[in-house]
C-alpha atoms as one frame of an Amber mdcrd trajectory, in Angstrom:
protein
  38.802  74.732  35.948  39.033  73.258  32.494  39.080  69.685  33.915  36.000
  70.444  35.992  34.092  71.269  32.803  35.273  68.228  30.907  34.478  65.770
  33.705  30.663  65.888  33.265  31.074  65.478  29.507  33.263  62.380  29.974
  30.726  60.880  32.376  27.898  61.500  29.914  29.820  59.849  27.074  30.675
  56.845  29.272  27.045  56.433  30.312  25.895  56.628  26.685  28.446  53.956
  25.713  27.238  51.603  28.466  23.599  52.079  27.478  24.361  51.401  23.791
  26.258  48.199  24.661  23.377  46.961  26.821  20.928  47.772  24.047  23.008
  45.740  21.547  23.101  42.745  23.894  19.301  42.875  24.261  18.821  43.122
  20.489  20.981  40.010  19.954  18.433  37.854  21.794  15.261  39.788  21.171
  13.891  37.500  18.448  13.485  33.951  19.892  10.963  32.932  17.178  13.522
  33.525  14.429  16.030  31.331  16.276  13.583  28.442  16.624  13.766  25.820
  13.814  10.708  25.872  11.620   8.483  22.832  12.253   7.291  21.117   9.066
   3.535  21.405   8.814   1.500  18.308   7.982   0.260  18.426   4.397  -1.335
  16.033   1.936   2.110  15.401   0.466   3.809  14.636   3.784   0.905  12.328
   4.679   1.409  10.309   1.491   5.178  10.259   1.900   4.771   8.888   5.431
   3.070   5.781   4.019   6.075   4.766   1.917   7.449   1.336   2.725   6.712
  -2.381   2.661   3.626  -3.386   4.656   2.058  -6.769   5.379  -1.330  -7.990
   6.524  -1.218  -8.795  10.224  -3.174 -12.053  10.088  -2.637 -15.080   7.849
  -4.152 -18.493   7.329  -1.063 -20.151   5.925   2.618 -19.709   5.225   1.997
 -17.711   2.038  -1.350 -16.141   2.877  -0.093 -12.696   3.888  -0.727  -9.889
   1.439   2.224  -7.560   0.826   1.717  -3.889   0.006   4.368  -1.610  -1.488
   3.677   2.109  -1.020   5.982   4.367  -3.040   5.911   8.165  -3.218   7.240
   9.970  -6.297   7.393  13.738  -6.560   6.521  13.525 -10.257   3.902  10.775
 -10.124   2.497  10.867  -6.601   1.608   7.783  -4.562   1.860   4.336  -6.179
   0.550   1.186  -4.495   1.352  -2.422  -5.440  -0.500  -5.302  -3.774   0.997
  -8.792  -4.113   2.843  -7.745  -7.245  -0.202  -6.172  -8.924  -0.324  -2.401
  -9.393  -3.412  -0.684  -8.012  -3.907   1.839 -10.787  -5.358   4.610  -8.701
  -5.585   8.344  -8.150  -5.624  10.007  -4.756  -9.019  11.682  -4.433  -8.762
  13.070  -0.915  -6.404  13.312   2.054  -8.155  13.966   5.375  -5.443  15.121
   7.778  -7.825  15.539  10.712  -8.984  11.907  10.580  -5.789  10.408   9.154
  -7.337   8.924   6.008  -6.527   8.812   2.316  -9.037   7.958  -0.430  -7.563
   6.193  -3.470  -9.853   5.684  -6.465  -8.715   2.479  -8.186  -9.572   1.855
 -11.830  -9.351  -1.581 -13.396  -9.926  -3.241 -16.752 -10.479  -6.583 -15.006
 -12.977  -5.616 -12.349 -15.101  -2.823 -10.927 -13.576   0.543 -10.123 -13.739
   1.436  -6.441 -12.481   3.853  -3.828 -10.045   2.302  -1.355  -9.593   4.035
   2.010  -6.231   3.960   3.782  -6.403   4.933   7.459  -3.524   5.583   9.845
  -4.123   3.888  13.200  -1.897   5.406  15.936   0.043   2.950  18.075  -1.048
   3.095  21.701   2.405   2.256  23.090   4.878   4.003  20.764   4.726   7.716
  20.071   4.413   8.672  16.370   4.165   4.987  15.345   1.116   3.719  13.481
  -0.384   0.803  11.575  -2.648   0.967   8.529  -6.196  -0.190   7.930  -7.353
  -0.718   4.341 -11.073  -0.618   3.556 -12.113  -1.700   0.070 -15.143  -0.422
  -1.792 -17.139  -3.542  -0.940 -16.450  -3.199   2.794 -13.618  -5.748   3.098
 -10.880  -4.610   5.481  -7.211  -5.446   6.014  -4.889  -4.444   8.844  -1.310
  -3.735   7.801   1.857  -3.694   9.864   5.085  -1.998   8.794   7.815  -4.376
   7.605  10.678  -2.155   6.406  11.739   0.763   4.235  11.747   0.325   0.473
  14.932  -0.940  -1.129  16.142  -0.269  -4.664  14.820  -3.726  -5.613  11.387
  -2.848  -4.182  11.256   0.296  -6.293  12.216  -1.727  -9.352   9.353  -4.137
  -8.555   6.910  -1.224  -8.423   8.113   0.019 -11.810   7.800  -3.496 -13.251
   4.257  -3.896 -11.915   3.271  -0.601 -13.515   4.921  -1.650 -16.792   3.103
  -4.997 -16.856  -0.216  -3.315 -16.126   0.396  -0.972 -19.046   0.512  -3.829
 -21.530  -3.274  -3.863 -21.691  -5.885  -6.570 -21.332  -5.153 -10.225 -21.978
  -6.105 -11.599 -25.402  -9.632 -12.924 -25.775  -8.325 -16.264 -27.077  -6.842
 -17.204 -23.677  -7.783 -20.786 -22.735  -9.834 -20.444 -19.559 -13.419 -20.787
 -18.434 -13.168 -17.641 -16.285 -15.659 -14.884 -17.176 -14.298 -12.303 -19.619
 -13.142  -9.222 -17.739 -12.820 -10.995 -14.384  -9.747 -10.824 -12.181  -9.229
 -14.574 -12.585  -9.248 -14.271 -16.383  -6.690 -11.457 -16.287  -4.357 -13.334
 -13.937  -4.673 -16.677 -15.719  -4.058 -15.125 -19.134  -1.400 -12.690 -18.045
   0.734 -14.724 -15.623   2.324 -18.106 -16.264   1.908 -19.178 -12.632  -1.856
 -18.714 -12.628  -2.184 -20.141 -16.134  -0.638 -23.416 -14.928  -2.755 -23.491
 -11.761  -5.950 -22.893 -13.704  -5.185 -25.448 -16.420  -4.452 -28.137 -13.823
  -7.584 -27.322 -11.848  -9.809 -27.447 -14.939  -8.371 -30.874 -15.831  -9.396
 -32.086 -12.391 -12.798 -30.418 -12.783 -13.460 -32.521 -15.900 -12.362 -35.746
 -14.238 -14.458 -34.932 -11.175 -17.601 -34.234 -13.224 -17.137 -37.395 -15.340
 -16.467 -39.838 -12.486 -18.508 -38.679  -9.488 -22.289 -38.097  -9.185 -21.806
 -34.934  -7.104 -18.937 -33.728  -9.289 -20.920 -31.029 -11.100 -22.025 -29.410
  -7.835 -18.497 -29.437  -6.461 -17.095 -27.938  -9.656 -19.740 -25.197  -9.575
 -18.926 -24.348  -5.948 -15.191 -24.248  -6.646 -15.680 -22.101  -9.741 -17.791
 -19.582  -7.831 -15.096 -19.193  -5.182 -12.323 -18.808  -7.753 -14.273 -16.174
  -9.672 -15.061 -14.258  -6.481 -11.381 -13.554  -5.811 -10.249 -10.031  -6.523
  -6.529 -10.358  -5.717  -3.662 -12.705  -6.655  -3.222 -13.918  -3.055  -6.919
 -14.789  -2.769  -6.881 -16.734  -6.036  -3.666 -18.560  -5.131  -5.110 -19.564
  -1.758  -8.405 -20.712  -3.351  -6.595 -23.042  -5.763  -4.624 -24.522  -2.854
  -7.715 -24.992  -0.684  -9.667 -26.790  -3.408  -6.702 -29.005  -4.238  -6.508
 -30.021  -0.576 -10.258 -30.735  -0.599  -9.957 -32.902  -3.717  -7.036 -34.830
  -2.244  -9.034 -35.562   0.901 -12.373 -36.482  -0.681 -11.727 -37.779  -4.207
  -9.349 -40.068  -6.050  -8.006 -37.598  -8.632  -4.554 -37.290 -10.100  -2.428
 -34.396  -8.900  -1.816 -32.282 -11.985  -0.096 -29.270 -10.383   1.593 -28.772
  -7.040  -0.555 -26.024  -5.511   1.480 -25.558  -2.367
């Protein structure tokens, strides 16, 4: 009789134990969102960090005509950009995540300040890959392809470019006919390479004007092109192009090897 009374109680306890165990198993897997790794959201910072690396213009007109860009991200200083060894002293004004663009306002003591736009161009064949398109304030554009990640030497080059830029403007007594405040004047007075190129070219300018009837016009045309350059690569290429023109059309002594 006693066992008959206890049997329903044992069955009830067993059923309760089974239900509790099943409930625990369901609770273990009841929160799939918490078990899913959190996906990093795109932000202005991650956009800028994604640009870091060495980039190169995709088209060139000679062996040394490509422009090289170094993009470096620093948590303390933000995005730093160096073009052909010259620091683009700029501040990020806007990051448009929807359209994949970044606006960098560049200030300069040797030329006009302008806003440079960096646009990500998705690659049609490779997922998550992209190229860059640079649009300068005056409308000039450059397409950039990725070369490689930054090395320790690259980062040192960025720091050196920033340090050189911080020295200030070149002295007014620099020996050049370039307009004061122009990019050519800054490069000629601040870099030995461009100082030698400019001195040799001006020597040929004088000989050209003294010996040839059309010399003055040619010198004026060459000077306008040199002064129009806004980057080291442009100026270097202009010197080389005019030297080749002089060699082909005039009997002038080669003062500097422009190649």
